[in-house]
Each structure stands twice: as C-alpha cells, then as structure tokens.
N, C-alpha and C positions, 0 to 999 in steps of 0.2 A: 707865610711857614703852615700854622695853624689851619687857615683854611683850605690850603691845596692838603693836608693830610683829612680832613675833612671831608674834602670833594673825592680821595680814593677810596677812604673808608665807604660810603655811602654806593660808591661806582663797586668796590669788592661785595657788598651787601647783596646789592640787587642782583648781582652777575651770579651769586651763589644761590640766590633765592630760583633764580632761572634754571641752573643747571638743576636743581630740587624738584623744581616740578616738569624739569623735561626728562628727567630721572620716573618722576611717578607718572607721565603722560607714557614713556615707553615700556613701564611694566605694564601697565594698563595693556597696552596694543600688543604686550608680548603675550601677556596670559590670554586675552582672545584670539591670538592666533595660533596658540599651542591647543585649544579650546576645539577650534575650529579647524584644524590641522587634520586631513585625509589618512585614516588609517591602515591604509594600505597601499602598496606603490604605485598602481596604475588605477585609473578609471574605468569605470564600464555603464557604455552609455545605451539604453535601449535601441532599439532600432525602429525606424521607423517602417510603420505600415503603410501598403501604395494604397491609392483608394478603388484600384478594383486592377485585376489580372487577365487574362486567357490564357487557359490550359486544353490541351488537345482540341481547340479549335472551340470551345467555352468560356464562355467571359461570367468571372465571377466578381463580385462588389462586395466590399467589405465596410459597407454602412452600417448594419446590422448588429449588434452586441455580441450576437455568439459568434461570427463568422469574422469579425474581427478580432477579437481577443482569441478564437483559436487559433486564428492564422500567427498574433502576437508570439503565442507560447512557443508555436511550433519553427517559427524564422528564428527567435532569439537563441533558441535551444541549440537549434544547428551552429547557429552563429557564433556563439560562445563553447561548443563542445568541438574544440578546434581539433584536437588529436582523430577524432571518428570523423569528421567530415573531409580533412586532407587526405586521411584514405581513400576515401571515397573519390577523390579528383585521380588518384592514382591509379585505383584498377578500372576508373571508367575509362582510362586511356588505352585497356588493353580488350575492355570488355565490350563497350560501345562499337567500335567496327565491327562485331561477330551479331549483335542482335540488332543492331539499328536497320540493316535492308533486310531482316526476316520481317520486322514490322512493318518496313512498306510493303515486301510483297504479298504480307497477309492482308493489306488494305489498314494497315491500325496508323493514328496517330503517335506521331513520333515521341511523344513526351510521353508515351507511355512506357517508355524504356525508365523514365524514374518509379514506375512501381517497382521494378526489379532491385532498384537500389532503396528502397526502403522496406523490400522484404527480405532481400537476404546481405545486404550492406554490397552486393555483389559476390558478394562470398559464396563460389558455386557447390562448393563442399559445405553449406552449412544446414545444419539440420534443428529444429525446434524442438522445443518439448513436449511438444502435442505428435512429435515426427512429420512434421511437415519439410523436405528434403528441397536444396539445390536452388539457382537460382532464384525459382519464381514459385518456390518453398511448395510444392503440390503434396498435399495428402495421397498416400496408397492409391486409394478409390478414385482419387478425381483424376491423378495420374494418369489410372488404368483409362476410364471413360475417357480421354481425350489422345488416346492413343501410344500410352509411353510402355515400355515394358518394364516392371519391374518382377524381377525373379532373385534370387538366393545370388548369382553370377551375375545378371545385369541390371540396373537400375538405370532407366535413361531420365529419371528427372535431375541427374547429373548431367546430362549429357548438354552442355549448351545448348548449342543449334534447336534440337529436336524439343529440350522443352521451352524453349521460347515460341515455337511454331504450335506448339500447343496451349501456349497461355493466349499467345495470338487468337486461337480457337473458339477457346474459354470467354476470353472477353470482348469478342465478334458477336457471340450468342446473346453473353449478356448486356453487352447495347441492344439487340434487336428486343429484349426482354424490356428495359427501361427506358429505351429510348435517348441515354446520355451516357455519356463515358466518367460522368460523376457517380452517377448510380452502378454502372459496372465493375467501377472500382470497389468503391463499398463492397461491392457482393463480393466479390475476391478475396476482400479479409473474410468479410461477415457469413456468406456462403448466401448461395440464390434464394435458397429456403427460408432464412432467419429476414433478408429484408423483404423478398414476396409478403412474408407472413404479417412485418411490420408495415408494410404500407398500408395495407389493409385495415389491422385493429387501430393504427392510427391517425386513419381516414389521410394521410398525406399524399400528396401529389408528385412530390421532388423527394429523395431517396437524401439529401442534406438536411430536410428537416426532421427526421428521427430522431428519435430518442433512441438512444443504442448504448451496448458496454463500450468505455471509454475509448479500449485498443482503437473499435470499430470508427468510433467519433473522430478521434486524431488522424486515423489514416488518410486521407483524403489531403487534408492540408499538410500535415506532413510533405504528401509529392509536391503541394505548390510550393514550399517554402524550399527544397531542396532544387527544383527549379531554376527560383528566383538566384538563388545564391550559384549555381553551374554558371549561370548565364553572366551574371556580375561577381564573379571572386574578389575582384580587387575591392569593388566596393562595400564589400563585407569584413574586410581581411585579410583573406587569404593570398599570399605573395608566392605563387608558383613557377619556377623555372624548370623549362623545357627537361633538365636532365631530373629534376625532382618524380618525376612518371615513371608510371612502371610500362615498360616498351611491350609494345605488340609482341605477341611468336610470331614465328614462322614456321611452317611444321612440312612433315614428307607424308602423306597418305598413301594407310597399307590397305588395301579391300583385301578382305575376304570371307570366304565360308565353311572355311571349315574350323575345327577346334582348335583350340591351344591348349594341351595338358598341364604347360608350366609356364604363366606370366614372368617368371624370374627369368627364365632361358630365355624368351622371346625377347624382350626387353636387352639384354646384355648381345645376342644376336642384331638387334635394331641400334649397338653404340648408345645405348642410354641406360639408364639406372633404372632399376624397378619403381624405386620412389618417384623419378619426374615418367615415368610413363603411369602410372597411375595418377600423378599431378595432372596432368594433362588427359585421362581418361579418366575420369574419376567415375565414371558410369559404370567400371569393370568392377564389382562387387567383392571378388572372387580371387585366389591364386593360379584359375585358369578361366579358360573359358569352352564349356560343352559345346554347345551348340550344335545339338543333333539333330536341328531340323535345318541346318544348313540355310541358317538365314544369314543374309550378308551384310555384313560390318565394315566400319570404317575405323581405324586407329589412327591417332594421331600421333608421329614422332618429331618431337621439336630436333630443329635443323643444329649444330653444333654450335654456329656463331649466336644462335638465338639465346642458347642458354648463358650467355656472359656479357657482363656490362665492361664495354674497354673504354679506359681513360680518352678523352676528349669525343666520344661518341654521343649523338643526342638522338635520343628517341624519337619517332617521328608522333609531332602530336595531333589529336585526333581533331582538337578544337582550339583555333588562336585564341580564344577569348579567355581559356586558362589559365592562358603562361603571359610570364613578363620576361623580357629577356635582360 
C-alpha cells in the first residue's frame, strides 16, 4: 500500500514537472510568435525585374545598376498604385482603338501608345501645371508647330485623333534626329533642344546615359513598366472582367463648314446634352464656333445606345489579355 502510494506520488510529481516545462516552453514560443507576427494584414512582395525586354523594337537590358533600379522603381510603383493602374486599363479600352490605327498609319511602333498613357493617364481633357494639354500633353507652341489649331474657340490639342497624328509627326522627326525611339521619347518629355544640348555637353551617344532632371529620367522607364503590366495584368495582380472596362463609344459624325452660334442649342437639336457634346468634342473650347474662315470641322454625336450601360451587356474588349472571364 505504501509502495503504491509512493509510486503514485512520484508519477504525479513527474507529470507536474512536465506540465510546468511545457507551459514555460509554450510561453517562450508564444512570446517569440508575438514578436515575429506581421504588423499588417497583408504582405507586400517586391516585383521581379526581367533580365531584358523590347520596347518599340529596341532591346533594353537591366543588368546595369541604374537601369535595373529605375525599372524596379517604376514597375513596383505601377503594380501597387492599384486604383490608378486599374483606371488606365479601363480608359485604354476606349482610347487605344482610336489611337493605334493612327500610329500604324504614321509608321510608328505600336508601343508608343504607352507614351500617351504616361503623359495624360489617357485623359484627353488633362491639363498640366505648365499648361500642356490633351491626351499627348502638347504645349501651345509645339501644338501649333505640328499643325494643331489653338485658339480661344478651338484647341485641337484636346482632339484625340488630330493630336495623335501631331504627336506621331513629332516622334518621327525626333527619331530621325536621335536614331532611337528611346531618344525620341525622352525628347518628347524634355524637349529636343535639351536632349541635343545634353548629348553634346555630356559627350554621350545614348540619351539613356544622360544625367537629366528626375521627371525626364523616369519617363522612359515608366513606359517600359506600364507596357509590362498591360501585357501581363494578372501576373501583377490585376484581375479585370470585361464588364469592368469602359465601353467604346459609337458616334454619328456631323460635318460642317459653317458657324455654330450656340453650342447648347446645337447639342439640344442633336439629342444630346451640352455636357455630352463637350465631353466627346473637348476641342470645342467656347460656347460657340464662329468659324469665320469656313474651315471644315467634324463634330461627334454619341449614339443614344452608346450613352448607357445595360444590364447583361458586355463591352467589347480591345485586348483579351487584359481580362478574365
């Protein structure tokens, strides 16, 4: 009896010591777990940078420190700036079908459409603090130089098709001058005078090797980054359904060589609101169109069906790579 009691006592003691040891160990694990626990609800991973890529037919390799780090900055920026990048896809579904044929007609690489993405975020009504305007962000003097009408009543920098053709002419001239689309793109932001001067002063052969202001230095890499994301959106975390994209608009064209004394009345007579008329003809900058010279203009009137999103209707998707079903 005594022997059994002693055995039970020893067993209880061993068990107790084991429990205490377990509690102490668990406590240490708990403290360590708490100290290592993430302080945020989601994890953020840095995006891998490719060894190289091709833009406008030109290969760029990201092995040199500056090129790699600049690409790293822009690719991660667009990847995690979710709301802005998502909006670019939505607008592109409406804008790219309009500008791609013009770039092709003008003999420019299709990739240069991404320049418009960087310039204006595909907002054809955009105005910069420096007063550059429209989809391609022309300054007034440069717009006029490349054939755009800029007056108090008409500003074709806001005309999607005409400004795209003008930008194509600028870029083609710059390509002839610098021998590369990267040089042409940098001159679009920094100005041909600045790029030409800096190439000479810094004794450089490639515009990508220049020491320039930060905005111009980042410019080319921002185009590279947005191209990568547009070509592989799911890889960078963007899940877009066809119904999320902005629908392409359909228009009835009104050709005229006369004046319009009151655009509000003109809009009403064409069964649209003044706001809708101005939205799709943002190059009309006044409440009237005097047109004393009898110049030919084309005004776009959106069809009634285009103005509405209807339940169950899927907009036409410009690039199937953008969406998932």
